[in-house]
ZAMARGU-4260 file (C-alpha; in steps of 0.2 Angstrom, whole numbers, plus 5000, padded with zeros to 4 digits):
<rodrens>
0) 5044/5045/4934 | 5026/5036/4925 | 5018/5044/4911 | 5003/5056/4916 | 4986/5046/4911
5) 4974/5058/4902 | 4959/5056/4910 | 4942/5062/4902 | 4930/5069/4911 | 4916/5052/4909
10) 4930/5040/4919 | 4928/5051/4933 | 4914/5040/4939 | 4923/5026/4934 | 4937/5027/4948
15) 4925/5032/4960 | 4911/5018/4958 | 4924/5006/4958 | 4933/5011/4971 | 4919/5008/4982
20) 4917/4990/4975 | 4929/4981/4965 | 4915/4967/4963 | 4904/4980/4951 | 4897/4973/4934
25) 4900/4980/4920 | 4881/4986/4916 | 4879/4993/4934 | 4897/5002/4932 | 4889/5008/4915
30) 4871/5014/4924 | 4881/5024/4936 | 4892/5032/4924 | 4877/5037/4913 | 4884/5026/4898
35) 4883/5013/4886 | 4890/4995/4896 | 4901/4994/4878 | 4908/5010/4881 | 4912/5009/4899
40) 4919/4991/4897 | 4932/5001/4884 | 4935/5014/4897 | 4937/5001/4911 | 4950/4992/4899
45) 4959/5010/4894 | 4963/5014/4913 | 4968/4996/4916 | 4981/4995/4901 | 4986/5016/4905
50) 4990/5009/4923 | 4977/5021/4931 | 4971/5005/4938 | 4984/4994/4944 | 4976/4979/4953
55) 4962/4975/4964 | 4960/4968/4979 | 4951/4962/4994 | 4953/4973/5010 | 4952/4960/5025
60) 4949/4965/5042 | 4968/4962/5052 | 4960/4963/5069 | 4949/4949/5063 | 4962/4937/5056
65) 4971/4939/5072 | 4982/4955/5068 | 4982/4964/5081 | 5000/4971/5084 | 5000/4987/5074
70) 5014/5001/5071 | 5026/5012/5064 | 5042/5010/5063 | 5055/5023/5060 | 5071/5017/5053
75) 5089/5024/5051 | 5104/5017/5039 | 5121/5020/5045 | 5126/5017/5027 | 5120/5021/5012
80) 5130/5012/5000 | 5122/5007/4985 | 5119/4987/4991 | 5114/4993/5007 | 5102/5001/5001
85) 5097/4990/4989 | 5097/4977/4999 | 5086/4983/5013 | 5072/4986/5000 | 5071/4971/4994
90) 5073/4963/5010 | 5057/4976/5019 | 5047/4973/5002 | 5048/4954/5004 | 5040/4953/5022
95) 5022/4950/5025 | 5021/4960/5039 | 5027/4977/5031 | 5010/4982/5024 | 5021/4999/5017
100) 5038/5004/5015 | 5041/5024/5015 | 5057/5032/5010 | 5056/5050/5019 | 5066/5067/5024
105) 5070/5068/5042 | 5075/5058/5055 | 5072/5041/5050 | 5077/5036/5030 | 5063/5024/5028
110) 5045/5020/5037 | 5038/5005/5038 | 5022/5003/5044 | 5018/4983/5050 | 5007/4970/5057
115) 5010/4955/5066 | 5002/4943/5076 | 5006/4951/5092 | 5022/4958/5103 | 5033/4942/5103
120) 5029/4940/5082 | 5035/4959/5082 | 5049/4955/5093 | 5053/4940/5085 | 5052/4953/5066
125) 5065/4964/5073 | 5079/4952/5081 | 5075/4939/5071 | 5075/4950/5052 | 5077/4971/5055
130) 5090/4970/5067 | 5099/4957/5057 | 5098/4970/5041 | 5117/4975/5038 | 5118/4993/5038
135) 5103/4998/5049 | 5109/5010/5062 | 5091/5014/5074 | 5077/5007/5077 | 5061/5015/5084
140) 5045/5010/5086 | 5029/5019/5086 | 5014/5008/5092 | 4997/5013/5084 | 4983/5013/5097
145) 4970/5020/5085 | 4966/5020/5068 | 4957/5034/5064 | 4956/5033/5046 | 4961/5021/5033
150) 4959/5024/5016 | 4960/5014/5001 | 4952/5027/4987 | 4960/5040/4978 | 4951/5059/4974
155) 4951/5059/4955
</rodrens>
């Protein structure tokens, strides 16, 4: 388990502002957090070095770039031998179609959130990739009809 970072009270407004706009200038960030620009820079740097801020990114609208197929894929493994599990995880995490991969309790061993161009691309993903992985015994797909909430930030 990762070591917990000791958040200071002044870190919370910084993190909230950065989650809303990762491109905010240090000066504007300092003003929003009511601190000097140099103190703001030092706190952000400490948050980065402490692993609290892991990266900065742009959020892309998948529909606008032609990725209209969206599904949750529930995968069961027939054998939980270490090499099957390691191969599954390595293979799935390398695929660009797989946005999220969760190991969970319940009927399925893994839950994947998958985005593809269309049904034909998803079928190719299944046939050429997922069904070909050694140890995969069940695959169940639930189409995502509408995304009601998508949160990229966490409450701190």
